[in-house]
N, C-alpha and C positions, 0 to 999 in steps of 0.2 A: 249390520248397522246403517239406519237411515240416518240421512242429514237435510235437514231443512236448506231451500235454494229460492231466493226470490228472484223472479224474473219479469220484464216487463215486455209485452206484450200490446200489440193493436187494440181497441178496445172492440172491433169489429170481431176480429180472431177469436177473442177470450168468449164473447157472446156466441160463437159457434161453437168453441169446446165445450160451453157451459149446456146449450141446447144440445148437441148431439151426444156428448158424453155424461153428462151430468153430473149432481153436485156431489163432491165429495173422490171423484174419481177421475180428475183430469191430471193429477200428479201421477198415479200409475198409469195411465194412457201415452203421456210425454215418454215416461221411463221404456214403456215398451216397444216404443217406436224409435229414441235413442239407442237403449243397449246394445243392438246388434251391431252397432257403428262402432261400440267403444270395447267390448267384451266379445272374446270369443271365448267360450266353453265348447264348441266341437270337441268330442273326443277324435273325431277323424282329422281335424287340422292340429290335433296333439300330435297324435301320430305321425303324420305326413313331414310334421314339424323335426321329431326325433330320427325319422327315416333320413333325410338330409344329413344328419352328423355322421359323418363318414366314420371318426374314431369310434362312435358310441356303436355303430354299427357292428363294425369288424370286432370290437370285444365281445360282442352280444354274441355274432358268429363262432368265435373262439370258446367260449364259452357254452352253447349249445353242441359244439362238437365234442368237446369233452367230455359232456354227460353221455352222449351216445357212444364216445369211444367205452367210459367207465362202464355202462348198462351191458355191452357185449363182451369183455373182457373180466 
């Protein structure tokens, strides 16, 4: 879902945006610049964060070891 946001910028900056980016594309241009600073959708980041959870990693290790034990017995 999109939300409307009104911002105030210097006229010179607006004119440059308008001339470089074009009509109807300024919002998308700004969103693409800002998004990496606010939203992390990186799968690698998510796995890295999960790996720091020692309790979760211990339980995952127990689970996989149990599966291996069941497979060979």
